[in-house]
Every structure is written in C-alpha cells, then in structure tokens.
SEMAR-948348 format. One record per residue (C-alpha): x, y, z; residue in three letters; residue number from 1. Coordinates in nm, 3 decimals. Example, Ala and Ser with C-alpha at 12.3 -4.5 7.8 and 13.67 -1.06 7.14 Angstrom:
+---------+---------+---------+---------+-----+
!       x !       y !       z ! residuo ! num !
+---------+---------+---------+---------+-----+
!   1.230 !  -0.450 !   0.780 !     Ala !   1 !
!   1.367 !  -0.106 !   0.714 !     Ser !   2 !
+---------+---------+---------+---------+-----+
This chain:
+---------+---------+---------+---------+-----+
!       x !       y !       z ! residuo ! num !
+---------+---------+---------+---------+-----+
!  -6.156 !   1.781 !   3.208 !     Met !   1 !
!  -5.901 !   1.940 !   3.356 !     Thr !   2 !
!  -5.589 !   1.756 !   3.163 !     Ser !   3 !
!  -5.752 !   1.918 !   2.842 !     Leu !   4 !
!  -5.716 !   2.266 !   2.979 !     Val !   5 !
!  -5.417 !   2.258 !   3.143 !     Ser !   6 !
!  -5.106 !   2.376 !   2.979 !     Pro !   7 !
!  -4.876 !   2.081 !   2.776 !     Ile !   8 !
!  -4.511 !   2.102 !   2.900 !     Gln !   9 !
!  -4.303 !   1.988 !   2.636 !     Ile !  10 !
!  -3.983 !   1.866 !   2.727 !     Gln !  11 !
!  -3.651 !   2.040 !   2.552 !     Lys !  12 !
!  -3.414 !   1.762 !   2.434 !     Thr !  13 !
!  -3.044 !   1.799 !   2.562 !     Ser !  14 !
!  -2.834 !   1.940 !   2.329 !     Arg !  15 !
!  -2.528 !   1.818 !   2.471 !     Lys !  16 !
!  -2.591 !   1.516 !   2.266 !     Phe !  17 !
!  -2.646 !   1.747 !   1.918 !     Leu !  18 !
!  -2.372 !   1.914 !   1.921 !     Gln !  19 !
!  -2.175 !   2.056 !   1.588 !     Lys !  20 !
!  -1.871 !   1.883 !   1.475 !     Arg !  21 !
!  -1.540 !   2.052 !   1.569 !     Lys !  22 !
!  -1.396 !   2.181 !   1.335 !     Arg !  23 !
!  -0.971 !   2.232 !   1.370 !     Ser !  24 !
!  -0.795 !   2.491 !   1.181 !     Cys !  25 !
!  -0.599 !   2.289 !   0.880 !     Arg !  26 !
!  -0.303 !   2.409 !   0.717 !     Arg !  27 !
!  -0.142 !   2.337 !   0.401 !     Leu !  28 !
!   0.135 !   2.090 !   0.438 !     Ala !  29 !
!   0.458 !   2.281 !   0.377 !     Cys !  30 !
!   0.754 !   2.075 !   0.231 !     Pro !  31 !
!   1.044 !   2.008 !   0.504 !     Leu !  32 !
!   1.379 !   1.898 !   0.382 !     Arg !  33 !
!   1.433 !   1.508 !   0.593 !     Val !  34 !
!   1.729 !   1.354 !   0.574 !     Gln !  35 !
!   1.722 !   0.960 !   0.449 !     Ala !  36 !
!   1.776 !   0.691 !   0.693 !     Ala !  37 !
!   2.073 !   0.578 !   0.461 !     Leu !  38 !
!   2.468 !   0.524 !   0.539 !     Pro !  39 !
!   2.687 !   0.757 !   0.392 !     Ser !  40 !
!   2.858 !   0.740 !   0.089 !     Pro !  41 !
!   3.155 !   0.675 !   0.209 !     Asp !  42 !
!   3.031 !   0.394 !   0.359 !     Ile !  43 !
!   2.857 !   0.246 !   0.064 !     Met !  44 !
!   3.175 !   0.322 !  -0.187 !     Asn !  45 !
!   3.396 !   0.110 !   0.093 !     Tyr !  46 !
!   3.122 !  -0.164 !   0.105 !     Ala !  47 !
!   3.047 !  -0.200 !  -0.266 !     Gln !  48 !
!   3.453 !  -0.217 !  -0.339 !     Gly !  49 !
!   3.508 !  -0.477 !  -0.084 !     Gln !  50 !
!   3.236 !  -0.675 !  -0.250 !     Leu !  51 !
!   3.368 !  -0.695 !  -0.586 !     Ile !  52 !
!   3.749 !  -0.684 !  -0.525 !     Thr !  53 !
!   3.745 !  -0.998 !  -0.276 !     Trp !  54 !
!   3.413 !  -1.129 !  -0.145 !     Ile !  55 !
!   3.238 !  -1.207 !  -0.464 !     Leu !  56 !
!   3.628 !  -1.320 !  -0.644 !     Pro !  57 !
!   3.687 !  -1.538 !  -0.317 !     Met !  58 !
!   3.327 !  -1.646 !  -0.357 !     Thr !  59 !
!   3.380 !  -1.769 !  -0.742 !     Ile !  60 !
!   3.744 !  -1.945 !  -0.626 !     Ala !  61 !
!   3.518 !  -2.121 !  -0.339 !     Gly !  62 !
!   3.309 !  -2.287 !  -0.583 !     Arg !  63 !
!   3.526 !  -2.370 !  -0.820 !     Leu !  64 !
!   3.682 !  -2.565 !  -0.547 !     Leu !  65 !
!   3.352 !  -2.711 !  -0.512 !     Lys !  66 !
!   3.319 !  -2.594 !  -0.149 !     Leu !  67 !
!   2.969 !  -2.536 !   0.003 !     Asp !  68 !
!   2.864 !  -2.190 !   0.104 !     Tyr !  69 !
!   2.862 !  -2.263 !   0.455 !     Pro !  70 !
!   3.233 !  -2.321 !   0.417 !     Asn !  71 !
!   3.269 !  -1.998 !   0.204 !     Ile !  72 !
!   3.086 !  -1.803 !   0.433 !     Val !  73 !
!   3.280 !  -1.942 !   0.723 !     Val !  74 !
!   3.654 !  -1.856 !   0.552 !     Gly !  75 !
!   3.528 !  -1.489 !   0.457 !     Leu !  76 !
!   3.427 !  -1.385 !   0.801 !     Thr !  77 !
!   3.766 !  -1.527 !   0.893 !     Leu !  78 !
!   3.959 !  -1.347 !   0.618 !     Met !  79 !
!   3.760 !  -1.032 !   0.720 !     Thr !  80 !
!   3.821 !  -1.038 !   1.098 !     Ile !  81 !
!   4.227 !  -1.077 !   1.034 !     Ala !  82 !
!   4.181 !  -0.846 !   0.785 !     Lys !  83 !
!   4.026 !  -0.586 !   0.977 !     Leu !  84 !
!   4.278 !  -0.659 !   1.342 !     Ser !  85 !
!   4.560 !  -0.561 !   1.082 !     Leu !  86 !
!   4.448 !  -0.271 !   0.978 !     Ala !  87 !
!   4.362 !  -0.136 !   1.273 !     Ala !  88 !
!   4.756 !  -0.235 !   1.413 !     Asn !  89 !
!   4.839 !  -0.047 !   1.150 !     Gly !  90 !
!   5.008 !  -0.356 !   0.966 !     Val !  91 !
!   4.833 !  -0.312 !   0.625 !     Ile !  92 !
!   4.627 !  -0.013 !   0.542 !     Asn !  93 !
!   4.374 !   0.025 !   0.269 !     Tyr !  94 !
+---------+---------+---------+---------+-----+
C-alpha cells in the first residue's frame, strides 16, 4: 500500500541526445575571378606553329617513305633536340 501512496519519480530524459541542429551562417556565393590553368597563348601559338610547319609535314613524308610511326617519332625527337640546341647556341633564330 505504501507504494501506491508514495509519489512516483519520473526520470527526465537527457537533453544531450536531443540537441537541435546547428545552423551555420550561410553567405551567398559571390563570383571570383579565377585564372585558368592553361598555358599562355604565346606557348600555344608556338606549339601550333611547330606542329603545322614541320612536325606534320615530316610525319607525312615519313609515311610516304614507308617508315613506321616509332621510327618517325625518334627522327622528329632528334631533329627537335638538334633544333633547340642550335637555337640555344645562337646559330639559328626562329
């Protein structure tokens, strides 16, 4: 009988698990000027000029002479090294 008369203790749930969602302060996205990760136009123009003026014609000539592509690549690489070394020493200007 005493249990019926004594007050009932209600356990309160912990508020630790019932936290509200944290709201972050959001800003609107503002446009930023970003520089592209591309090479400079001068290098691109130089590379296109090299490709059109001598790499492509040499490849066509090599194929007309029945050369395989690996042999053409080796020849073009050697010619490029020779051309750059001559330009570095001031023998030719291009």
